[in-house]
C-alpha positions as CSV (number, residue, x, y, z in Angstrom):
1,M,-30.0,2.2,9.7
2,T,-27.9,4.8,8.1
3,S,-29.6,6.3,5.0
4,G,-28.1,5.2,1.7
5,L,-25.9,2.4,3.1
6,S,-27.9,-0.7,2.4
7,P,-25.9,-3.9,2.4
8,E,-28.2,-5.2,-0.3
9,R,-26.0,-4.0,-3.2
10,N,-26.4,-7.1,-5.4
11,P,-30.1,-7.7,-6.1
12,S,-29.4,-10.4,-8.6
13,G,-27.3,-12.6,-6.2
14,P,-26.5,-13.1,-2.6
15,P,-25.8,-10.1,-0.4
16,R,-22.3,-8.8,-0.7
17,R,-20.2,-8.8,2.4
18,R,-19.6,-5.5,4.2
19,V,-15.9,-4.6,4.1
20,V,-14.0,-2.8,6.9
21,I,-10.5,-1.4,7.5
22,T,-9.0,-3.0,10.6
23,G,-5.3,-2.1,10.2
24,V,-3.2,0.6,8.7
25,G,0.6,0.9,8.0
26,V,2.0,4.4,7.3
27,F,5.4,5.7,6.3
28,S,5.1,9.4,5.6
29,S,7.1,12.6,5.9
30,I,5.0,13.7,8.8
31,G,4.9,10.5,10.8
32,T,5.4,6.7,10.9
33,G,2.5,4.6,12.0
34,A,-1.1,5.6,12.7
35,A,-0.5,7.5,16.0
36,E,2.3,9.7,14.5
37,F,0.4,10.2,11.3
38,V,-2.8,11.3,13.0
39,A,-0.9,13.6,15.3
40,G,0.8,15.2,12.2
41,L,-2.5,15.6,10.4
42,R,-4.1,17.2,13.4
43,A,-1.2,19.5,14.0
44,G,-1.0,20.5,10.3
45,R,2.6,19.4,10.2
46,S,4.7,20.0,7.1
47,G,7.0,17.3,5.8
48,A,8.8,19.7,3.4
49,R,12.6,19.8,3.5
50,P,15.6,20.0,1.1
51,I,15.8,16.8,-0.9
52,S,18.7,14.5,0.1
53,M,17.8,11.4,-1.9
54,F,19.6,12.5,-5.0
55,D,22.0,15.2,-6.2
56,T,20.0,18.4,-6.7
57,E,22.9,20.5,-8.2
58,G,21.7,22.5,-11.1
59,Y,18.1,22.9,-10.0
60,A,17.0,26.3,-8.9
61,Y,15.1,24.8,-6.0
62,A,14.6,21.3,-4.7
63,N,12.4,20.9,-1.7
64,G,10.5,17.6,-1.2
65,C,8.7,15.5,1.4
66,E,11.1,12.6,2.3
67,V,10.6,9.9,4.9
68,A,13.3,10.7,7.5
69,D,15.1,8.2,9.6
70,F,13.7,5.1,7.7
71,D,15.8,2.1,8.6
72,P,14.3,-0.9,6.8
73,E,16.1,-3.4,9.1
74,N,13.9,-2.2,11.9
75,W,10.8,-3.3,9.9
76,I,11.8,-6.1,7.6
77,H,12.9,-9.4,9.2
78,T,12.4,-12.3,6.8
79,L,13.9,-10.8,3.6
80,D,17.2,-9.1,3.2
81,P,16.3,-5.4,3.0
82,A,19.3,-4.8,0.7
83,S,17.6,-7.0,-1.9
84,L,14.7,-4.6,-2.1
85,G,14.4,-1.2,-3.6
86,R,13.4,1.7,-1.4
87,A,9.7,1.7,-2.6
88,T,9.5,-2.1,-2.0
89,Q,11.0,-1.6,1.4
90,F,8.3,1.0,2.2
91,S,5.6,-1.4,0.9
92,V,6.8,-4.4,2.8
93,A,7.4,-2.5,6.0
94,A,4.0,-0.8,5.9
95,A,2.2,-4.1,5.2
96,G,3.8,-5.7,8.2
97,M,2.9,-2.7,10.3
98,A,-0.7,-2.9,9.0
99,V,-1.1,-6.5,9.9
100,R,0.2,-5.9,13.4
101,D,-2.0,-2.9,13.7
102,A,-5.0,-5.1,12.8
103,G,-4.1,-7.4,15.7
104,L,-3.2,-10.2,13.4
105,A,-0.2,-12.5,13.3
106,P,1.1,-13.4,9.8
107,E,0.7,-17.1,10.5
108,S,-3.0,-16.6,11.1
109,L,-3.4,-15.4,7.5
110,R,-1.5,-18.3,6.0
111,D,-4.4,-20.7,5.7
112,K,-6.7,-18.0,4.2
113,H,-6.9,-16.9,0.6
114,G,-6.0,-13.2,0.3
115,V,-5.2,-10.4,-2.1
116,I,-2.2,-8.1,-2.0
117,S,-2.7,-5.1,-4.3
118,I,-0.2,-2.3,-4.3
119,G,-0.4,0.8,-6.5
120,T,2.7,2.7,-7.7
121,T,3.7,5.5,-10.1
122,D,7.4,4.9,-10.3
123,G,8.1,1.4,-9.0
124,E,11.8,1.3,-8.4
125,S,12.7,4.3,-10.6
126,R,15.2,5.3,-8.0
127,D,17.3,2.2,-8.8
128,L,16.7,2.8,-12.5
129,D,18.0,6.3,-12.1
130,Q,21.2,5.0,-10.5
131,L,21.6,2.2,-13.0
132,V,21.3,4.5,-16.0
133,E,23.8,7.0,-14.4
134,T,26.3,4.1,-14.0
135,E,25.8,3.1,-17.6
136,V,26.3,6.6,-18.9
137,R,29.3,7.4,-16.8
138,H,31.1,4.0,-16.6
139,G,29.5,1.7,-19.2
140,P,26.9,-1.1,-18.8
141,E,29.5,-3.6,-17.6
142,R,29.7,-1.6,-14.3
143,M,25.9,-1.8,-13.6
144,E,25.3,-3.6,-10.4
145,P,23.4,-6.9,-10.9
146,R,21.8,-6.9,-7.5
147,Q,20.5,-3.4,-8.0
148,A,19.1,-4.5,-11.4
149,R,17.2,-7.4,-9.7
150,R,15.4,-4.9,-7.5
151,V,13.8,-3.1,-10.4
152,P,10.7,-5.2,-11.4
153,A,7.6,-3.3,-10.0
154,G,5.9,-6.6,-9.3
155,R,8.1,-6.9,-6.2
156,L,6.2,-4.2,-4.4
157,S,3.4,-6.8,-3.9
158,A,5.2,-10.1,-4.2
159,A,7.8,-9.2,-1.5
160,I,5.0,-8.6,1.0
161,A,3.9,-12.2,0.5
162,Q,7.4,-13.4,0.9
163,E,8.1,-11.4,4.0
164,L,4.9,-12.5,5.7
165,G,5.1,-16.1,4.5
166,L,1.8,-15.9,2.5
167,S,1.5,-18.5,-0.3
168,D,-2.2,-18.6,-1.0
169,V,-2.5,-15.0,-2.2
170,E,-2.9,-13.1,-5.4
171,A,-0.2,-10.4,-5.5
172,V,-0.7,-7.6,-8.0
173,T,1.0,-4.3,-8.6
174,L,-1.1,-1.6,-10.2
175,P,0.8,1.1,-12.1
176,T,-2.0,3.6,-12.7
177,A,0.2,6.5,-11.8
178,C,-1.0,8.9,-9.1
179,A,-4.5,7.3,-8.9
180,A,-3.0,3.9,-8.1
181,G,-3.5,3.7,-4.4
182,N,-7.3,4.0,-4.8
183,Y,-7.2,1.5,-7.6
184,A,-5.5,-1.0,-5.3
185,I,-8.0,-0.4,-2.5
186,G,-10.9,-0.9,-5.0
187,Y,-9.2,-4.2,-6.2
188,G,-9.0,-5.5,-2.6
189,F,-12.4,-4.3,-1.7
190,D,-14.0,-6.2,-4.6
191,A,-12.2,-9.4,-3.7
192,V,-13.3,-9.3,0.0
193,R,-16.8,-8.0,-0.8
194,E,-17.5,-10.8,-3.3
195,G,-16.0,-13.5,-1.0
196,V,-13.2,-14.2,-3.4
197,A,-10.6,-13.4,-0.7
198,E,-10.8,-13.5,3.1
199,F,-8.5,-10.5,3.5
200,A,-6.7,-7.9,1.4
201,L,-3.5,-5.9,2.0
202,C,-3.9,-2.9,-0.3
203,G,-2.5,0.6,-0.8
204,G,0.4,2.2,-2.5
205,A,4.1,2.9,-2.3
206,D,6.7,5.1,-4.0
207,A,10.2,6.4,-3.3
208,M,11.6,9.8,-4.1
209,C,13.5,9.7,-7.4
210,R,15.2,12.1,-9.7
211,K,13.3,11.1,-12.8
212,T,9.9,12.1,-11.4
213,F,11.2,15.3,-9.7
214,T,12.9,16.3,-13.0
215,G,9.8,15.6,-15.0
216,F,7.6,17.8,-12.9
217,Y,10.3,20.4,-12.7
218,R,10.5,20.7,-16.5
219,L,6.8,20.9,-16.7
220,G,7.1,24.0,-14.4
221,T,4.9,22.4,-11.7
222,I,7.4,22.1,-8.8
223,A,6.8,24.6,-6.1
224,P,10.0,26.4,-4.8
225,E,9.2,25.9,-1.1
226,R,5.8,24.6,-0.2
227,C,2.6,23.1,-1.5
228,Q,-0.5,25.4,-1.4
229,P,-3.5,23.6,-2.8
230,F,-6.5,25.9,-3.8
231,D,-4.5,29.0,-2.8
232,A,-4.4,32.0,-5.2
233,D,-0.6,32.1,-4.8
234,R,0.0,28.4,-5.3
235,K,3.1,27.4,-7.4
236,G,2.9,23.7,-7.8
237,I,3.6,20.4,-6.1
238,L,6.3,19.0,-3.9
239,T,7.3,15.5,-4.7
240,G,7.1,13.1,-1.8
241,E,7.5,9.4,-0.8
242,G,6.2,6.8,1.5
243,A,3.6,4.0,1.7
244,G,0.1,3.5,3.0
245,I,-1.2,-0.1,3.4
246,L,-4.7,-1.0,4.7
247,V,-6.0,-4.3,6.0
248,L,-9.4,-5.0,4.6
249,E,-11.6,-7.9,5.8
250,S,-15.3,-8.7,6.0
251,L,-17.3,-7.1,8.8
252,D,-18.2,-10.6,10.0
253,S,-14.6,-11.6,10.3
254,A,-13.7,-8.3,12.2
255,L,-16.6,-8.7,14.6
256,A,-15.8,-12.4,15.2
257,R,-12.3,-11.6,16.4
258,G,-13.2,-8.4,18.2
259,A,-11.1,-6.2,15.9
260,R,-11.0,-2.5,16.0
261,I,-12.7,-1.0,13.0
262,Y,-11.3,2.3,11.6
263,A,-14.0,2.7,8.9
264,E,-16.1,0.8,6.4
265,V,-15.3,0.8,2.7
266,L,-18.6,1.6,1.0
267,G,-17.6,1.6,-2.6
268,Y,-15.4,3.1,-5.3
269,G,-15.4,4.4,-8.9
270,L,-12.8,4.2,-11.7
271,N,-12.5,5.6,-15.1
272,C,-9.9,6.6,-17.7
273,D,-10.7,9.1,-20.4
274,A,-7.2,9.2,-22.1
275,Y,-8.1,12.8,-22.8
276,H,-4.6,14.2,-22.4
277,Q,-1.2,13.1,-21.2
278,V,-1.1,15.5,-18.2
279,A,-4.3,17.7,-18.2
280,P,-7.3,16.5,-16.2
281,K,-10.8,16.6,-17.8
282,Q,-13.6,18.0,-15.6
283,D,-16.4,15.9,-16.9
284,S,-14.5,12.7,-16.5
285,V,-13.4,13.6,-12.9
286,A,-17.1,14.4,-12.1
287,E,-18.3,11.1,-13.6
288,C,-15.8,9.1,-11.6
289,M,-17.2,10.7,-8.4
290,R,-20.7,9.8,-9.5
291,L,-19.7,6.2,-10.2
292,A,-18.2,5.9,-6.7
293,L,-21.2,7.4,-5.0
294,E,-23.5,5.0,-7.0
295,N,-21.3,2.0,-6.2
296,A,-21.4,2.9,-2.5
297,G,-25.2,3.6,-2.4
298,V,-24.5,7.1,-1.2
299,K,-26.2,10.3,-2.2
300,P,-24.1,13.5,-2.7
301,G,-25.8,15.2,0.2
302,E,-24.6,12.5,2.6
303,V,-20.9,13.1,2.1
304,D,-19.4,15.1,4.9
305,L,-15.9,15.6,3.6
306,V,-13.9,15.3,0.3
307,S,-10.3,14.5,0.5
308,A,-9.2,16.0,-2.8
309,H,-6.4,15.0,-5.1
310,G,-5.4,18.7,-4.5
311,T,-1.9,18.9,-6.0
312,G,-1.4,22.6,-5.8
313,T,-1.3,23.1,-9.5
314,K,-3.7,25.4,-11.4
315,A,-4.7,22.6,-13.8
316,N,-5.6,20.2,-11.1
317,D,-7.1,22.5,-8.5
318,V,-9.4,24.4,-10.7
319,T,-10.6,21.3,-12.7
320,E,-11.2,19.3,-9.5
321,S,-13.0,22.1,-7.7
322,R,-15.3,22.6,-10.6
323,A,-15.9,18.9,-10.9
324,I,-16.8,18.7,-7.2
325,R,-19.2,21.5,-7.5
326,S,-20.8,19.9,-10.5
327,V,-21.5,16.8,-8.4
328,F,-22.3,18.4,-5.1
329,G,-23.9,21.7,-6.1
330,D,-23.3,25.2,-4.8
331,E,-22.6,24.0,-1.2
332,P,-20.1,21.2,-1.6
333,P,-18.6,19.4,1.5
334,R,-15.5,20.7,3.0
335,T,-12.7,19.8,0.6
336,I,-9.1,19.4,1.9
337,S,-5.7,18.3,0.5
338,V,-3.3,16.3,2.7
339,K,-0.7,16.9,0.0
340,S,-0.2,20.4,1.6
341,M,1.5,18.4,4.4
342,I,3.0,15.2,2.9
343,G,3.6,16.4,-0.6
344,H,2.6,14.3,-3.7
345,T,3.6,10.7,-2.8
346,M,2.7,9.5,-6.3
347,G,1.3,6.0,-6.2
348,A,1.0,6.2,-2.4
349,A,-0.9,9.4,-2.5
350,S,-4.5,8.2,-2.5
351,A,-3.7,5.3,-0.2
352,L,-2.2,7.6,2.4
353,A,-5.1,10.0,1.9
354,A,-7.5,7.1,2.4
355,I,-5.8,6.3,5.7
356,A,-6.1,9.9,6.7
357,C,-9.8,9.8,5.9
358,A,-10.2,6.6,8.0
359,L,-8.3,8.2,10.9
360,A,-10.3,11.4,10.6
361,I,-13.5,9.4,10.9
362,T,-12.2,7.5,13.9
363,E,-10.7,10.5,15.7
364,G,-13.5,13.0,14.9
365,F,-11.7,15.8,13.1
366,I,-11.0,17.2,9.7
367,P,-7.3,17.7,8.8
368,P,-6.4,21.1,7.4
369,T,-5.0,22.3,4.1
370,I,-1.9,24.1,5.3
371,N,0.1,26.9,3.8
372,H,-3.1,28.6,2.9
373,S,-3.5,32.4,2.6
374,T,-6.2,33.3,0.1
375,T,-8.5,30.8,-1.7
376,D,-8.4,31.1,-5.5
377,P,-11.9,32.3,-6.6
378,E,-11.7,29.6,-9.3
379,C,-11.5,27.0,-6.5
380,D,-14.6,27.8,-4.6
381,V,-14.4,25.3,-1.8
382,D,-13.9,25.4,2.0
383,C,-10.5,23.8,2.2
384,V,-10.3,24.0,6.1
385,P,-7.3,26.4,6.0
386,N,-4.3,25.8,8.3
387,H,-6.0,24.4,11.3
388,A,-7.8,21.1,11.9
389,V,-11.4,21.3,13.1
390,P,-13.5,18.8,15.1
391,A,-16.2,17.0,13.1
392,D,-18.4,14.0,13.4
393,L,-17.8,12.4,10.0
394,K,-20.1,9.8,8.7
395,I,-19.1,9.5,5.1
396,V,-15.9,10.7,3.4
397,Q,-14.9,10.7,-0.3
398,N,-11.3,10.3,-1.3
399,N,-10.2,11.4,-4.8
400,G,-7.2,10.1,-6.7
401,L,-6.4,11.6,-10.2
402,A,-3.6,10.8,-12.5
403,F,-1.9,11.6,-15.8
404,G,-3.5,10.0,-18.8
405,G,-7.0,10.6,-17.4
406,N,-6.8,7.8,-14.8
407,N,-9.3,8.7,-12.1
408,S,-10.2,6.8,-8.9
409,V,-12.5,7.7,-6.0
410,V,-13.1,5.7,-2.8
411,I,-16.0,6.2,-0.4
412,L,-15.4,5.4,3.3
413,G,-18.0,5.5,6.1
414,K,-18.1,5.4,9.8
415,Y,-18.8,1.9,11.0
416,E,-22.4,1.7,12.4
417,E,-24.3,-1.4,13.2
418,R,-27.4,-1.7,10.9
419,M,-30.8,-2.9,11.6
420,S,-31.7,-6.0,9.5
């Protein structure tokens, strides 16, 4: 029996079901699908390139982490891809990929009650950008009705159900900014753990848009060339895009069908302090970590790796590093940021990072924090600079932090059979 991972987490009622990850769908700037994504993580690949999704004239610099060569018609077969915004296309395509990766056929899910929970920061702001530009330049009568119909953020989850033919599902879109992917995973985890749902398709999706890039640019937090979390010379974030969707099901279900298990979801924590519009609060971030560890039944000393929010801004990196040390003490676990490779994918960020954590557990390595030269003394963590390292990971913590004080932390563990 693994210490701290008791399945008896509900002493007042029946034992809660153990929940495992059996499928993943990935669209990222460093790779599509689990195999490409893990290869990119292991190699320390950078997805940074000049932005092409919108006109960048007038900006002093405009690098980002776009998903290259994405053709939705290769991945979406029931719905008309042109009826979906780019973020919804990512979401639907990644969900279909995750279901196939889990060894499931969509029809096998149609007689089961499920949950679809998708996190996002921007929804279809890319379409909103274009609609507003049309209105300003040519008047509202020239706005394209079909494009306007793509805008509702609820479509990020509802379109998955439509594409896969799932009618007995609860489909929710969670707009908790850059913590939303972990929020969505927690939502699906609760439903499966409590027996409310037989499966969950959960994660996050966002598309590159001018509105978000410009907002961060005007805050002075866009890096000119590259993202350097925890580095003394860091200059900010790179905006990114993509989707990460996970298939969650009970351990009993996974074992009964002989499914591959990437990792076990042990628990999660959420809080929102509403302390400041954009500045994180150290005590609140630390408390969210403690809530997650308590929910998972894990002691701080059992965590082998922290996948940090790690945006590459001074406000985030210093605050998060100090919060980590306040929870874990003077020798915290290795603490990495995959945003150094894939940029800040907004609502997809913590979902893609959760998939990175699951793959790191399965493949036995720690992804690096690339673009690293000298660690900022105020960020006193081992960020595994520039090169992946082999590691037998048992428990990994994944942080997601967001504007407005939205914090979310998910704890994943290596699947191990337990003695009863």
